[in-house]
py3Dmol code that shows the C-alpha trace and the ligand (Angstrom):
import py3Dmol

protein = """\
ATOM      1  CA  MET A   1       0.000   0.000   0.000  1.00  0.00           C
ATOM      2  CA  ARG A   2       2.819   2.280   0.860  1.00  0.00           C
ATOM      3  CA  ASN A   3       4.439   1.704  -2.528  1.00  0.00           C
ATOM      4  CA  PHE A   4       1.300   2.891  -4.302  1.00  0.00           C
ATOM      5  CA  LYS A   5       1.590   6.165  -2.532  1.00  0.00           C
ATOM      6  CA  TYR A   6       5.045   6.622  -3.968  1.00  0.00           C
ATOM      7  CA  ILE A   7       3.868   5.706  -7.452  1.00  0.00           C
ATOM      8  CA  TYR A   8       1.214   8.410  -7.332  1.00  0.00           C
ATOM      9  CA  TYR A   9       3.765  10.805  -5.984  1.00  0.00           C
ATOM     10  CA  PHE A  10       6.135  10.125  -8.863  1.00  0.00           C
ATOM     11  CA  LEU A  11       3.349  10.268 -11.443  1.00  0.00           C
ATOM     12  CA  PHE A  12       2.400  13.655 -10.089  1.00  0.00           C
ATOM     13  CA  ILE A  13       5.997  14.852 -10.316  1.00  0.00           C
ATOM     14  CA  ILE A  14       6.352  13.590 -13.902  1.00  0.00           C
ATOM     15  CA  ILE A  15       3.097  15.212 -15.057  1.00  0.00           C
ATOM     16  CA  PHE A  16       3.860  18.422 -13.225  1.00  0.00           C
ATOM     17  CA  THR A  17       7.419  18.770 -14.474  1.00  0.00           C
ATOM     18  CA  SER A  18       6.588  17.945 -18.086  1.00  0.00           C
ATOM     19  CA  ALA A  19       3.832  20.572 -18.100  1.00  0.00           C
ATOM     20  CA  LYS A  20       6.279  22.946 -16.509  1.00  0.00           C
ATOM     21  CA  SER A  21       9.024  22.408 -19.079  1.00  0.00           C
ATOM     22  CA  GLU A  22       6.510  22.833 -21.897  1.00  0.00           C
ATOM     23  CA  GLU A  23       5.605  26.219 -20.460  1.00  0.00           C
ATOM     24  CA  ASN A  24       9.258  27.077 -20.226  1.00  0.00           C
ATOM     25  CA  ASN A  25       9.644  26.511 -23.927  1.00  0.00           C
ATOM     26  CA  LEU A  26       7.716  29.668 -24.628  1.00  0.00           C
ATOM     27  CA  VAL A  27      10.729  31.870 -24.028  1.00  0.00           C
ATOM     28  CA  PHE A  28      10.649  35.624 -23.500  1.00  0.00           C
ATOM     29  CA  HIS A  29      14.111  36.955 -24.140  1.00  0.00           C
ATOM     30  CA  GLY A  30      15.796  40.273 -23.474  1.00  0.00           C
ATOM     31  CA  ALA A  31      12.875  42.532 -22.531  1.00  0.00           C
ATOM     32  CA  TYR A  32      13.965  46.165 -22.332  1.00  0.00           C
ATOM     33  CA  THR A  33      12.803  49.749 -22.346  1.00  0.00           C
ATOM     34  CA  PHE A  34      14.559  53.096 -22.059  1.00  0.00           C
ATOM     35  CA  GLU A  35      14.818  55.375 -19.048  1.00  0.00           C
ATOM     36  CA  THR A  36      12.151  58.065 -18.884  1.00  0.00           C
ATOM     37  CA  PHE A  37      12.393  61.779 -18.274  1.00  0.00           C
ATOM     38  CA  PRO A  38      10.455  63.524 -15.473  1.00  0.00           C
ATOM     39  CA  GLY A  39       6.800  63.783 -16.403  1.00  0.00           C
ATOM     40  CA  GLN A  40       6.950  61.203 -19.198  1.00  0.00           C
ATOM     41  CA  LYS A  41       3.636  59.371 -19.227  1.00  0.00           C
ATOM     42  CA  SER A  42       4.287  56.396 -21.479  1.00  0.00           C
ATOM     43  CA  CYS A  43       7.047  54.183 -22.797  1.00  0.00           C
ATOM     44  CA  ALA A  44       7.502  51.273 -25.182  1.00  0.00           C
ATOM     45  CA  VAL A  45       8.823  47.862 -24.152  1.00  0.00           C
ATOM     46  CA  TYR A  46      10.538  45.492 -26.561  1.00  0.00           C
ATOM     47  CA  VAL A  47      11.044  41.739 -26.252  1.00  0.00           C
ATOM     48  CA  SER A  48      11.742  38.665 -28.373  1.00  0.00           C
ATOM     49  CA  ILE A  49       9.457  35.664 -27.944  1.00  0.00           C
ATOM     50  CA  PHE A  50      10.453  32.179 -29.048  1.00  0.00           C
ATOM     51  CA  ASN A  51       7.896  29.410 -29.237  1.00  0.00           C
ATOM     52  CA  ASN A  52       9.889  26.198 -29.000  1.00  0.00           C
ATOM     53  CA  THR A  53       6.785  24.046 -28.589  1.00  0.00           C
ATOM     54  CA  ASN A  54       4.592  22.245 -31.098  1.00  0.00           C
ATOM     55  CA  LYS A  55       1.585  24.338 -30.105  1.00  0.00           C
ATOM     56  CA  ASP A  56       0.286  27.728 -31.148  1.00  0.00           C
ATOM     57  CA  PHE A  57      -0.210  30.372 -28.470  1.00  0.00           C
ATOM     58  CA  THR A  58      -1.970  33.679 -28.187  1.00  0.00           C
ATOM     59  CA  ILE A  59      -0.190  36.340 -26.200  1.00  0.00           C
ATOM     60  CA  ASN A  60      -1.640  39.484 -24.734  1.00  0.00           C
ATOM     61  CA  ILE A  61      -0.291  41.968 -22.243  1.00  0.00           C
ATOM     62  CA  GLU A  62      -2.154  42.055 -18.966  1.00  0.00           C
ATOM     63  CA  SER A  63      -0.433  44.719 -16.881  1.00  0.00           C
ATOM     64  CA  SER A  64       2.857  46.094 -15.634  1.00  0.00           C
ATOM     65  CA  ASP A  65       4.162  46.949 -12.191  1.00  0.00           C
ATOM     66  CA  VAL A  66       4.981  50.530 -13.189  1.00  0.00           C
ATOM     67  CA  SER A  67       1.945  51.714 -15.186  1.00  0.00           C
ATOM     68  CA  GLU A  68      -1.811  51.895 -14.923  1.00  0.00           C
ATOM     69  CA  LYS A  69      -2.297  50.522 -18.422  1.00  0.00           C
ATOM     70  CA  ALA A  70      -0.468  48.198 -20.818  1.00  0.00           C
ATOM     71  CA  GLU A  71      -1.353  47.472 -24.440  1.00  0.00           C
ATOM     72  CA  ILE A  72       0.152  45.825 -27.502  1.00  0.00           C
ATOM     73  CA  HIS A  73       0.579  48.337 -30.317  1.00  0.00           C
ATOM     74  CA  LYS A  74       1.458  47.912 -33.939  1.00  0.00           C
ATOM     75  CA  MET A  75       2.576  50.610 -36.345  1.00  0.00           C
ATOM     76  CA  GLU A  76       0.279  51.472 -39.184  1.00  0.00           C
ATOM     77  CA  LYS A  77       0.891  53.851 -42.077  1.00  0.00           C
ATOM     78  CA  LYS A  78      -2.122  55.923 -43.018  1.00  0.00           C
ATOM     79  CA  ASP A  79      -1.953  58.912 -45.415  1.00  0.00           C
ATOM     80  CA  ASN A  80       1.835  58.850 -45.019  1.00  0.00           C
ATOM     81  CA  ILE A  81       1.556  59.207 -41.263  1.00  0.00           C
ATOM     82  CA  ILE A  82       2.710  56.372 -39.058  1.00  0.00           C
ATOM     83  CA  LYS A  83       0.310  55.757 -36.207  1.00  0.00           C
ATOM     84  CA  MET A  84       0.177  53.322 -33.331  1.00  0.00           C
ATOM     85  CA  LYS A  85      -2.781  51.018 -33.196  1.00  0.00           C
ATOM     86  CA  LYS A  86      -3.842  48.795 -30.320  1.00  0.00           C
ATOM     87  CA  ILE A  87      -4.098  45.097 -31.073  1.00  0.00           C
ATOM     88  CA  GLU A  88      -5.856  42.616 -28.827  1.00  0.00           C
ATOM     89  CA  LYS A  89      -3.370  39.779 -29.094  1.00  0.00           C
ATOM     90  CA  ILE A  90      -0.412  38.299 -30.916  1.00  0.00           C
ATOM     91  CA  ASN A  91      -0.532  34.801 -32.324  1.00  0.00           C
ATOM     92  CA  ILE A  92       2.687  32.859 -32.142  1.00  0.00           C
ATOM     93  CA  GLN A  93       2.679  29.629 -34.073  1.00  0.00           C
ATOM     94  CA  ALA A  94       4.529  26.446 -33.174  1.00  0.00           C
ATOM     95  CA  LYS A  95       8.301  26.811 -33.591  1.00  0.00           C
ATOM     96  CA  ASP A  96       7.903  30.449 -34.573  1.00  0.00           C
ATOM     97  CA  GLN A  97       9.317  33.719 -33.180  1.00  0.00           C
ATOM     98  CA  VAL A  98       7.830  37.144 -32.602  1.00  0.00           C
ATOM     99  CA  PHE A  99       9.932  40.260 -32.195  1.00  0.00           C
ATOM    100  CA  PHE A 100       8.684  43.385 -30.478  1.00  0.00           C
ATOM    101  CA  GLN A 101      11.131  46.028 -31.626  1.00  0.00           C
ATOM    102  CA  PRO A 102      11.590  49.779 -32.200  1.00  0.00           C
ATOM    103  CA  GLY A 103       9.658  50.921 -35.248  1.00  0.00           C
ATOM    104  CA  GLY A 104       7.387  47.871 -35.080  1.00  0.00           C
ATOM    105  CA  THR A 105       5.089  46.030 -32.738  1.00  0.00           C
ATOM    106  CA  HIS A 106       5.722  47.040 -29.129  1.00  0.00           C
ATOM    107  CA  ILE A 107       4.228  46.940 -25.674  1.00  0.00           C
ATOM    108  CA  MET A 108       3.002  50.352 -24.626  1.00  0.00           C
ATOM    109  CA  LEU A 109       2.939  51.215 -20.966  1.00  0.00           C
ATOM    110  CA  MET A 110       0.633  54.150 -20.300  1.00  0.00           C
ATOM    111  CA  ASN A 111       0.134  56.353 -17.263  1.00  0.00           C
ATOM    112  CA  LEU A 112       3.486  55.543 -15.763  1.00  0.00           C
ATOM    113  CA  LYS A 113       3.360  55.602 -11.983  1.00  0.00           C
ATOM    114  CA  LYS A 114       7.033  56.479 -11.590  1.00  0.00           C
ATOM    115  CA  GLU A 115      10.138  57.522 -13.429  1.00  0.00           C
ATOM    116  CA  LEU A 116      12.083  54.624 -14.944  1.00  0.00           C
ATOM    117  CA  GLU A 117      15.743  54.883 -14.032  1.00  0.00           C
ATOM    118  CA  ASP A 118      18.702  53.626 -16.024  1.00  0.00           C
ATOM    119  CA  GLY A 119      19.818  50.235 -14.697  1.00  0.00           C
ATOM    120  CA  SER A 120      16.602  49.463 -12.827  1.00  0.00           C
ATOM    121  CA  SER A 121      14.091  46.767 -13.728  1.00  0.00           C
ATOM    122  CA  PHE A 122      10.402  45.968 -13.321  1.00  0.00           C
ATOM    123  CA  PHE A 123       7.941  43.266 -14.326  1.00  0.00           C
ATOM    124  CA  ILE A 124       5.260  43.064 -16.978  1.00  0.00           C
ATOM    125  CA  ASN A 125       2.567  40.393 -17.020  1.00  0.00           C
ATOM    126  CA  PHE A 126       1.750  38.605 -20.242  1.00  0.00           C
ATOM    127  CA  LEU A 127      -1.475  36.667 -20.615  1.00  0.00           C
ATOM    128  CA  ILE A 128      -0.917  33.353 -22.380  1.00  0.00           C
ATOM    129  CA  ASN A 129      -3.909  31.749 -24.114  1.00  0.00           C
ATOM    130  CA  ASN A 130      -6.184  34.100 -22.165  1.00  0.00           C
ATOM    131  CA  LYS A 131      -5.612  32.234 -18.937  1.00  0.00           C
ATOM    132  CA  LYS A 132      -2.058  32.004 -17.736  1.00  0.00           C
ATOM    133  CA  ILE A 133      -0.020  34.947 -16.474  1.00  0.00           C
ATOM    134  CA  GLN A 134       3.673  34.979 -17.266  1.00  0.00           C
ATOM    135  CA  ARG A 135       5.749  37.597 -15.463  1.00  0.00           C
ATOM    136  CA  ILE A 136       8.676  38.955 -17.453  1.00  0.00           C
ATOM    137  CA  LYS A 137      11.480  41.149 -16.156  1.00  0.00           C
ATOM    138  CA  VAL A 138      12.144  44.326 -18.148  1.00  0.00           C
ATOM    139  CA  LEU A 139      15.520  46.073 -17.986  1.00  0.00           C
ATOM    140  CA  VAL A 140      15.623  49.860 -18.168  1.00  0.00           C
ATOM    141  CA  LEU A 141      18.412  51.017 -20.480  1.00  0.00           C
ATOM    142  CA  ASN A 142      20.188  54.350 -20.733  1.00  0.00           C
ATOM    143  CA  LYS A 143      18.509  56.529 -23.348  1.00  0.00           C
ATOM    144  CA  LYS A 144      21.870  57.175 -25.014  1.00  0.00           C
ATOM    145  CA  LEU A 145      21.737  53.546 -26.172  1.00  0.00           C
ATOM    146  CA  ARG A 146      18.581  54.351 -28.075  1.00  0.00           C
ATOM    147  CA  GLU A 147      20.526  55.559 -31.105  1.00  0.00           C
ATOM    148  CA  ASN A 148      21.992  52.087 -31.482  1.00  0.00           C
ATOM    149  CA  PHE A 149      18.547  50.504 -31.571  1.00  0.00           C
ATOM    150  CA  ILE A 150      16.713  52.860 -33.891  1.00  0.00           C
ATOM    151  CA  GLU A 151      17.910  53.523 -37.398  1.00  0.00           C
TER     152      GLU A 151
END
"""
ligand_1 = """\
1
CU
Cu 2.537 52.522 -28.727
"""
view = py3Dmol.view(width=600, height=400)
view.addModel(protein, "pdb")
view.setStyle({"model": 0}, {"cartoon": {"style": "trace"}})
view.addModel(ligand_1, "xyz")
view.setStyle({"model": 1}, {"stick": {}})
view.zoomTo()
view.show()
């Protein structure tokens, strides 16, 4: 009887860890933003997402620790003017990658609650498949580096 207990225990561990590693294969890499100036109300966050699984995912942004609002924006050209447009979610297909980068799709943090200082970090919360929250650390970079990122 005692042995059965152990079998269930190990089954639980196997199921739990395999589900866990599958989650870990949706990889958020190198999330960053730039330091803000006093009074700045919004900023853009960039990140690379790698889907190493055999499943498709939808990704949305739920919130951040430093702003009242967070949205996914894409850039859209209309009458020769480039505008930001909110999108509800990003689809990332099996074995595919999505890049949030300057000049393209980005995460917009609005109504910043504090100034973002060079070298600090904070967390943003992604919503995976409309149900699971994934917290991702964002590094705040010196704004002088910005020139190297934007052409
Ligand atoms: Cu934006």
